[in-house]
C-alpha positions as CSV (number, residue, x, y, z in Angstrom):
1,M,-35.9,-46.1,130.2
2,K,-32.4,-44.2,131.5
3,L,-29.8,-46.3,131.7
4,R,-29.3,-44.6,135.7
5,D,-33.0,-45.5,136.4
6,L,-32.1,-49.2,135.0
7,L,-29.4,-49.4,137.6
8,R,-31.6,-48.7,140.3
9,D,-31.3,-50.7,143.6
10,V,-28.4,-52.8,141.8
11,E,-24.9,-52.7,143.5
12,V,-22.8,-50.6,141.0
13,L,-18.8,-51.2,142.0
14,E,-17.6,-48.9,139.0
15,L,-19.6,-47.1,136.1
16,R,-18.0,-46.1,133.2
17,A,-21.1,-45.6,130.8
18,D,-23.8,-42.9,130.4
19,E,-25.7,-42.9,132.9
20,Q,-28.7,-40.8,130.9
21,L,-28.2,-43.5,127.8
22,E,-31.3,-44.4,126.7
23,V,-32.0,-48.2,127.0
24,T,-35.1,-50.4,124.9
25,D,-34.1,-53.2,126.5
26,I,-31.2,-55.9,127.8
27,C,-29.9,-59.2,126.9
28,Y,-28.1,-62.0,128.7
29,D,-27.4,-64.0,125.1
30,S,-24.8,-61.1,123.3
31,R,-26.6,-62.8,119.8
32,R,-29.9,-60.5,121.2
33,A,-27.9,-57.7,120.9
34,A,-29.1,-54.6,119.4
35,P,-29.4,-51.0,119.6
36,G,-30.8,-49.9,122.8
37,S,-30.1,-52.4,124.4
38,V,-27.3,-53.7,127.5
39,F,-25.5,-56.6,127.2
40,V,-25.4,-58.5,131.0
41,A,-22.6,-60.6,131.0
42,I,-23.2,-63.2,133.3
43,R,-20.8,-66.3,134.2
44,G,-22.6,-69.5,133.2
45,F,-22.0,-73.4,133.8
46,E,-20.6,-74.1,130.0
47,T,-19.3,-70.3,129.4
48,D,-18.7,-66.8,130.5
49,G,-20.6,-64.1,129.3
50,H,-17.7,-61.4,129.4
51,R,-16.0,-63.0,126.7
52,Y,-19.0,-61.8,124.9
53,I,-19.2,-58.3,125.4
54,A,-17.1,-57.6,121.9
55,P,-20.0,-59.3,119.7
56,A,-22.2,-57.7,121.3
57,M,-21.0,-54.2,121.5
58,E,-20.8,-54.6,117.3
59,R,-24.4,-55.4,117.1
60,G,-25.2,-52.6,118.5
61,A,-25.6,-52.5,122.6
62,G,-25.3,-49.2,124.0
63,C,-22.7,-50.9,127.1
64,A,-22.0,-54.0,128.9
65,V,-22.6,-54.8,132.6
66,C,-20.2,-57.3,134.0
67,E,-18.1,-58.3,137.1
68,E,-15.0,-57.2,135.6
69,A,-13.6,-54.4,133.3
70,P,-13.7,-56.1,129.6
71,E,-11.3,-55.1,127.5
72,G,-11.2,-52.0,124.5
73,D,-13.4,-48.8,124.5
74,V,-16.0,-50.3,125.8
75,P,-18.9,-48.0,127.9
76,Y,-19.3,-50.7,131.1
77,V,-20.7,-50.9,134.7
78,I,-18.9,-53.4,136.9
79,V,-21.3,-55.0,140.0
80,R,-20.5,-57.0,142.5
81,D,-23.0,-59.6,140.5
82,S,-24.5,-59.8,137.1
83,R,-26.7,-62.1,137.8
84,L,-28.2,-60.3,140.8
85,A,-28.0,-57.2,138.4
86,L,-29.9,-58.9,135.7
87,A,-32.9,-59.8,137.8
88,I,-32.7,-56.3,139.2
89,M,-32.7,-54.4,135.8
90,S,-35.5,-56.6,134.0
91,R,-38.0,-56.3,137.2
92,N,-37.0,-52.2,137.0
93,L,-37.0,-52.2,133.0
94,F,-40.5,-53.7,132.9
95,G,-41.9,-51.4,135.3
96,D,-41.7,-53.8,138.6
97,P,-45.2,-56.0,137.5
98,A,-44.9,-58.9,140.2
99,S,-46.1,-55.6,142.5
100,E,-49.2,-55.8,140.4
101,M,-50.4,-58.6,141.7
102,T,-50.9,-61.3,144.3
103,V,-47.7,-64.3,144.0
104,I,-47.1,-67.1,145.6
105,G,-44.4,-69.0,145.1
106,V,-44.6,-73.2,146.1
107,T,-41.3,-74.0,146.9
108,G,-40.4,-77.9,147.9
109,T,-38.8,-81.8,145.8
110,N,-42.4,-83.0,144.8
111,G,-45.9,-81.9,144.5
112,K,-45.0,-78.0,143.4
113,T,-46.8,-78.4,140.0
114,T,-49.9,-80.3,141.6
115,T,-50.4,-77.3,144.4
116,T,-49.5,-74.2,141.4
117,Y,-52.4,-75.8,139.7
118,L,-54.7,-76.7,143.1
119,L,-54.4,-73.2,143.6
120,K,-54.7,-71.6,140.6
121,H,-58.2,-73.9,140.3
122,L,-59.9,-72.4,144.1
123,L,-58.3,-68.6,142.9
124,E,-60.6,-68.8,140.5
125,V,-63.6,-70.1,141.7
126,T,-63.6,-68.7,145.1
127,L,-62.0,-65.3,144.0
128,D,-63.5,-64.8,140.5
129,A,-59.9,-64.1,139.8
130,R,-57.8,-64.0,136.6
131,V,-54.7,-66.2,137.5
132,G,-51.5,-66.6,135.8
133,L,-49.6,-70.2,136.6
134,I,-45.5,-71.1,135.8
135,G,-44.2,-74.3,136.6
136,T,-42.5,-77.5,135.7
137,N,-45.8,-78.1,132.7
138,G,-46.0,-74.5,131.2
139,N,-46.7,-71.1,131.9
140,M,-50.5,-70.3,131.3
141,I,-51.9,-66.7,130.9
142,G,-55.7,-67.2,132.4
143,S,-56.6,-69.8,130.3
144,E,-53.3,-69.6,128.1
145,F,-51.2,-72.1,128.1
146,I,-47.7,-71.4,127.3
147,H,-45.0,-73.8,126.5
148,T,-41.9,-73.5,128.8
149,E,-37.5,-74.9,129.4
150,R,-37.1,-74.8,132.7
151,T,-39.9,-74.8,136.2
152,T,-39.0,-71.4,136.7
153,P,-37.9,-68.4,133.7
154,E,-34.2,-66.4,133.7
155,S,-35.6,-63.7,135.8
156,Y,-35.9,-61.9,132.6
157,E,-38.5,-63.8,131.0
158,L,-40.0,-64.3,134.2
159,Q,-40.6,-59.9,135.0
160,K,-42.1,-60.0,131.0
161,L,-43.9,-62.2,131.3
162,F,-45.0,-60.7,135.0
163,R,-45.5,-57.9,132.5
164,E,-48.1,-60.0,130.5
165,M,-50.0,-61.4,132.7
166,A,-50.6,-57.4,134.7
167,D,-51.5,-56.3,131.1
168,S,-53.9,-58.9,130.6
169,G,-55.3,-58.4,133.7
170,C,-54.3,-60.8,135.9
171,T,-55.0,-60.4,139.8
172,H,-52.9,-63.7,141.2
173,V,-49.5,-65.4,140.0
174,V,-49.1,-68.3,141.7
175,M,-45.5,-69.9,140.4
176,E,-43.5,-73.1,141.3
177,V,-39.8,-71.6,142.6
178,S,-36.5,-74.0,141.7
179,S,-33.9,-74.5,144.1
180,H,-32.0,-73.5,141.5
181,S,-33.6,-69.9,140.6
182,L,-33.2,-68.9,144.5
183,V,-30.3,-69.4,144.2
184,L,-29.0,-67.8,140.6
185,H,-31.9,-64.8,141.5
186,R,-33.7,-65.3,138.5
187,V,-36.9,-64.2,141.7
188,A,-34.7,-61.7,142.9
189,G,-36.6,-58.3,143.5
190,I,-40.1,-60.6,144.1
191,H,-42.2,-60.1,146.8
192,F,-44.3,-63.6,147.6
193,A,-48.0,-62.9,149.7
194,V,-47.9,-65.8,150.3
195,G,-44.4,-68.7,150.5
196,I,-45.6,-72.1,150.4
197,F,-43.1,-75.9,151.8
198,T,-44.1,-78.8,150.7
199,N,-40.8,-81.6,151.4
200,L,-37.7,-82.2,150.7
201,T,-36.1,-85.3,149.4
202,Q,-33.1,-86.1,147.5
203,D,-32.6,-84.7,144.5
204,H,-30.5,-81.6,142.4
205,L,-27.2,-82.8,144.5
206,D,-25.6,-82.4,141.1
207,F,-25.9,-78.8,141.9
208,H,-26.3,-78.2,145.4
209,G,-23.5,-80.6,146.7
210,T,-25.5,-81.7,150.3
211,M,-29.3,-82.0,151.7
212,E,-27.9,-79.0,153.9
213,A,-27.0,-76.6,150.7
214,Y,-30.1,-77.5,148.8
215,A,-32.2,-77.2,152.0
216,E,-31.1,-73.9,152.7
217,A,-31.8,-72.8,148.8
218,K,-35.6,-73.4,149.7
219,A,-34.9,-71.2,152.7
220,L,-33.9,-68.6,150.8
221,M,-38.3,-67.8,150.1
222,F,-39.2,-67.2,152.8
223,G,-36.6,-64.3,153.3
224,M,-38.7,-62.9,150.2
225,S,-43.0,-63.9,151.8
226,S,-45.3,-62.1,153.6
227,I,-46.3,-65.3,155.5
228,G,-44.8,-69.0,154.9
229,V,-47.1,-72.2,154.7
230,I,-44.8,-74.4,155.8
231,N,-45.3,-78.8,155.7
232,L,-44.8,-79.2,160.0
233,D,-45.0,-83.5,158.8
234,D,-41.9,-83.0,156.4
235,S,-38.5,-84.2,158.0
236,W,-37.0,-80.4,157.0
237,S,-39.8,-78.6,158.6
238,G,-37.7,-77.6,161.2
239,F,-35.2,-76.1,159.5
240,M,-37.0,-74.3,157.2
241,L,-39.1,-72.8,160.1
242,E,-35.5,-72.1,161.5
243,R,-35.3,-70.3,158.8
244,C,-37.8,-68.1,158.1
245,R,-37.8,-64.2,158.7
246,C,-42.0,-63.7,158.1
247,P,-45.2,-65.0,160.1
248,V,-45.9,-68.8,159.7
249,L,-49.4,-71.6,158.8
250,T,-48.4,-74.8,159.6
251,F,-50.3,-77.7,158.1
252,A,-49.6,-81.9,159.1
253,E,-52.1,-84.8,159.6
254,G,-52.9,-85.1,163.0
255,G,-52.3,-82.2,166.4
256,G,-49.6,-80.2,166.8
257,A,-50.8,-77.7,163.3
258,D,-52.5,-74.7,163.2
259,L,-54.2,-76.2,159.8
260,T,-54.7,-80.2,159.8
261,A,-55.9,-83.4,158.5
262,S,-58.3,-86.0,159.8
263,D,-60.5,-89.3,159.5
264,I,-58.9,-89.2,156.3
265,A,-59.9,-91.4,153.6
266,L,-57.8,-92.9,150.8
267,S,-59.3,-94.3,147.7
268,A,-58.8,-95.7,143.8
269,S,-60.7,-92.1,142.7
270,G,-59.2,-89.6,145.3
271,V,-58.6,-89.3,148.9
272,E,-61.3,-87.4,151.7
273,F,-60.7,-86.0,154.3
274,T,-61.6,-83.5,157.8
275,A,-59.3,-79.9,158.0
276,R,-60.2,-77.9,160.5
277,Y,-58.1,-74.9,161.1
278,A,-59.2,-72.7,164.7
279,A,-62.2,-73.2,164.7
280,Q,-63.2,-74.2,161.6
281,S,-64.3,-77.3,160.0
282,A,-65.0,-78.9,156.6
283,R,-64.9,-82.0,154.7
284,V,-62.0,-81.8,151.8
285,K,-63.0,-84.5,149.0
286,L,-59.9,-84.3,146.0
287,G,-60.2,-85.8,143.4
288,I,-56.6,-86.9,143.3
289,P,-55.8,-90.7,144.2
290,G,-52.8,-91.3,146.3
291,H,-51.7,-90.8,150.7
292,F,-49.7,-87.8,148.8
293,S,-53.1,-85.6,148.1
294,V,-54.3,-84.8,151.4
295,H,-50.2,-82.6,152.2
296,N,-50.8,-81.1,148.8
297,A,-54.4,-79.9,149.6
298,L,-53.3,-79.2,152.9
299,G,-50.7,-76.4,151.3
300,V,-53.5,-75.4,149.8
301,I,-56.2,-74.5,152.7
302,G,-53.6,-73.2,154.1
303,C,-52.3,-70.5,151.6
304,A,-56.1,-69.3,151.1
305,L,-56.4,-69.6,154.5
306,C,-54.2,-67.3,154.5
307,L,-55.2,-64.6,151.1
308,G,-58.6,-64.8,153.8
309,I,-60.5,-67.4,152.0
310,G,-62.7,-69.4,154.8
311,L,-62.5,-73.0,155.1
312,E,-65.8,-74.5,154.0
313,S,-64.7,-72.2,149.9
314,C,-61.5,-74.7,150.2
315,A,-63.5,-77.6,150.5
316,Q,-66.8,-76.9,148.1
317,A,-64.4,-74.9,145.2
318,L,-61.2,-78.1,145.3
319,A,-64.4,-81.0,145.2
320,D,-64.2,-80.2,141.5
321,A,-60.9,-79.5,140.7
322,R,-58.9,-82.2,138.4
323,G,-55.5,-83.3,137.8
324,V,-53.0,-82.4,135.7
325,K,-51.3,-84.1,133.3
326,G,-48.0,-86.0,133.8
327,R,-49.5,-86.2,137.7
328,V,-51.1,-89.9,139.0
329,E,-52.3,-89.0,135.4
330,V,-55.0,-92.1,134.6
331,V,-54.1,-93.5,130.2
332,P,-56.9,-95.9,128.8
333,T,-55.9,-99.1,127.8
334,D,-57.5,-102.1,125.9
335,G,-58.5,-104.6,129.5
336,D,-58.8,-105.0,132.9
337,Y,-56.0,-103.3,133.9
338,T,-54.7,-99.5,134.7
339,I,-51.7,-97.5,133.0
340,L,-50.6,-94.5,134.8
341,I,-47.9,-91.7,133.9
342,D,-46.6,-89.9,136.6
343,Y,-43.6,-87.8,136.8
344,A,-42.0,-89.2,139.2
345,H,-38.1,-88.5,139.0
346,T,-37.0,-89.0,142.5
347,P,-36.6,-91.6,145.1
348,D,-39.2,-90.4,147.1
349,A,-41.9,-89.3,144.5
350,L,-41.5,-93.0,143.5
351,E,-42.3,-94.1,147.0
352,N,-44.7,-92.4,147.8
353,V,-47.0,-93.3,143.8
354,L,-46.1,-96.9,144.2
355,R,-47.3,-96.9,147.9
356,A,-49.8,-95.0,147.3
357,M,-51.2,-97.3,144.4
358,R,-50.5,-100.6,146.6
359,A,-53.1,-98.9,148.8
360,V,-55.9,-99.8,145.8
361,T,-53.9,-101.7,143.5
362,K,-55.9,-105.5,143.5
363,G,-53.5,-107.2,141.2
364,R,-49.5,-106.1,140.5
365,V,-47.8,-103.0,141.2
366,V,-45.7,-102.5,138.0
367,A,-43.0,-100.1,138.0
368,L,-41.6,-98.6,135.3
369,F,-38.7,-96.0,134.9
370,G,-35.1,-95.0,134.3
371,C,-32.9,-91.5,135.8
372,G,-32.1,-88.9,133.6
373,G,-28.5,-88.5,132.4
374,D,-25.6,-85.8,133.7
375,R,-28.0,-85.5,137.4
376,D,-27.2,-87.6,140.5
377,R,-26.2,-90.6,139.9
378,T,-26.2,-91.5,143.9
379,K,-29.9,-91.4,143.4
380,R,-29.7,-94.3,140.7
381,P,-30.1,-97.4,143.0
382,I,-31.7,-96.3,145.9
383,M,-34.3,-95.7,142.9
384,G,-33.9,-99.3,142.1
385,R,-34.0,-100.0,145.9
386,I,-37.5,-98.3,146.3
387,A,-38.9,-99.4,143.2
388,A,-38.0,-103.4,144.4
389,E,-40.0,-102.7,147.7
390,N,-42.7,-101.2,146.5
391,A,-43.8,-102.6,143.6
392,D,-44.0,-106.2,142.4
393,F,-42.2,-106.3,139.0
394,V,-40.3,-103.3,138.0
395,V,-39.2,-102.8,134.4
396,V,-36.1,-100.0,134.5
397,T,-35.8,-98.6,131.2
398,S,-34.3,-95.2,129.7
399,D,-35.0,-91.5,131.2
400,N,-33.2,-88.8,129.6
401,P,-29.9,-90.0,129.0
402,R,-27.9,-86.7,128.0
403,T,-24.9,-87.4,127.0
404,E,-24.6,-90.8,129.1
405,E,-24.2,-94.0,128.4
406,P,-27.8,-94.8,128.2
407,G,-27.2,-98.4,129.9
408,A,-24.3,-97.4,132.7
409,I,-27.5,-95.3,134.0
410,V,-29.5,-98.1,133.7
411,E,-27.1,-100.6,136.0
412,D,-26.5,-98.2,138.2
413,I,-30.7,-98.1,139.2
414,V,-30.1,-102.2,138.9
415,A,-27.1,-102.4,141.7
416,G,-30.1,-101.4,143.9
417,L,-32.0,-104.2,142.7
418,E,-29.2,-106.4,143.8
419,G,-30.6,-108.9,147.7
420,T,-33.9,-108.7,146.3
421,D,-36.3,-110.9,145.8
422,T,-38.8,-109.1,143.0
423,P,-38.4,-109.1,139.8
424,H,-38.0,-107.3,137.4
425,Q,-36.8,-106.6,133.8
426,V,-34.2,-104.4,131.3
427,I,-34.9,-102.9,128.1
428,V,-33.0,-99.9,127.6
429,S,-34.9,-98.8,124.7
430,R,-38.5,-96.7,126.7
431,P,-40.8,-97.5,123.9
432,E,-39.9,-100.8,124.1
433,A,-39.7,-101.2,127.8
434,I,-43.7,-99.9,127.6
435,E,-44.5,-102.3,124.8
436,W,-43.1,-105.2,126.2
437,A,-44.6,-104.2,129.6
438,I,-48.6,-104.2,128.5
439,E,-47.8,-107.5,126.8
440,H,-47.1,-109.1,129.7
441,H,-49.8,-107.3,131.9
442,E,-51.5,-109.2,134.0
443,P,-55.9,-108.8,134.6
444,G,-55.8,-105.5,137.9
445,D,-52.0,-104.5,137.2
446,V,-51.4,-101.0,137.6
447,I,-48.5,-100.5,135.6
448,I,-46.9,-97.0,136.2
449,L,-44.5,-94.8,133.8
450,A,-42.2,-93.1,136.4
451,G,-40.3,-90.0,135.6
452,K,-41.4,-88.8,131.8
453,G,-44.9,-87.4,132.9
454,H,-46.5,-84.3,131.6
455,E,-43.0,-84.5,129.1
456,D,-43.4,-85.5,126.1
457,Y,-39.9,-85.2,124.8
458,Q,-36.3,-87.3,125.2
459,V,-33.3,-86.0,125.3
460,I,-30.3,-88.5,123.8
461,G,-27.4,-86.2,123.6
462,H,-27.9,-82.7,123.2
463,E,-30.8,-83.3,121.2
464,K,-34.8,-83.0,122.6
465,R,-36.4,-86.2,120.4
466,H,-39.9,-86.6,120.5
467,M,-41.2,-89.3,122.4
468,D,-45.1,-89.0,123.6
469,E,-46.2,-92.2,126.2
470,R,-49.5,-91.3,125.4
471,E,-48.8,-91.6,121.9
472,I,-46.5,-94.7,122.4
473,V,-49.3,-96.4,124.5
474,A,-51.9,-95.6,121.6
475,D,-50.0,-97.2,119.0
476,I,-49.3,-100.5,121.0
477,L,-53.0,-100.9,121.5
478,E,-53.8,-99.9,117.8
479,K,-51.4,-103.3,117.7
480,R,-53.1,-104.4,119.8
481,K,-55.6,-105.0,118.3
482,M,-55.2,-105.3,114.6
483,H,-53.8,-108.5,116.1
484,K,-56.5,-109.7,117.8
């Protein structure tokens, strides 16, 4: 591809390179530069890519795309925004693969992963489609699973993945769209056939600063969508609706929305409700417990309706949908108690899962959780208070401490428990905390291991160490068995 074609739709401020330069690849890490590549200098949060232009050129890069002129005799292109340029150039390099498929975006604080998995299942069942999935748990091309480090990949990797999906015969893609990806232009140049908004609660304020800025980031997706599907029950729905630049289908419990749920029945095995849209109605059964499953199901159905799939077909498809790893995931135990693993790592998510289990638990609800280091500190005491108000017993432990002192994070959480009558135990080591909770269980208890979910690691310092809660529980149960 010629440099001229690679730069199509990119806002170029100054061109000091040969437009006929033959380009075979793009890189934004100078260590991956090679003959035929173009190096994009991005100002990051830890370093500035402009410092690595010279090393990239030494490795054979044909020119640099940057926001300021580099030193020395270097072919360069100055653009207004390197991150945006990277996204558009990557789209051009891979031939705009997203345009060959129906792409559906899901944004919000909670429910994104479950929504994408349910939607993938529904599309496969109702349309016999080959569906790609991009999200927190990992990426999928049909049934092939691909590990990922980010909810939404960097734009180059995202466009490359789209190309692989299109070439493998995918007709649809469902993807989680994080607020970071919208602000940092990872999804720039992509058009969403449908955009779904699940909800908005406190998270990522270390990055966005305020809830308003966080909401503005989420709302950006609805300037890139043909139609929006909005959760009218969420307090931020009005904010989203005001910023939607596309038609909207709303969903909610009760009246006032285009798609509604009524006659809701909750049980330990899932949820059941009657969905109504225009003149259609259908009884929906979903085998994922918790009131939040009603809203997840409605978002999925709303999207399917926008794609021309009938309400009854949606209900039939959801009836045999399975849960998602790390989302209200039941772990085998050795007695009359239950262990659940859930990704709940925000105040709202923790409250939701605790309340959901409160409604179906015969014994105590035991909440075991921590908070991530180097992230929003303000939510720590909030989550401590939520745990105290919604659980019968709380075990405070570590999550991913990263570069913070684990004990200091725990102290922030415990501050929220002060002044409450809810008993709690502090055990910084997460494996030891899980063992303590199991050893001190009572008949009928539900022990919720919150925060890690699908993750099979723990980040301590800058090191990612293997830690799978399923394995930890299995090892503890095996040890208990041996001592009986």
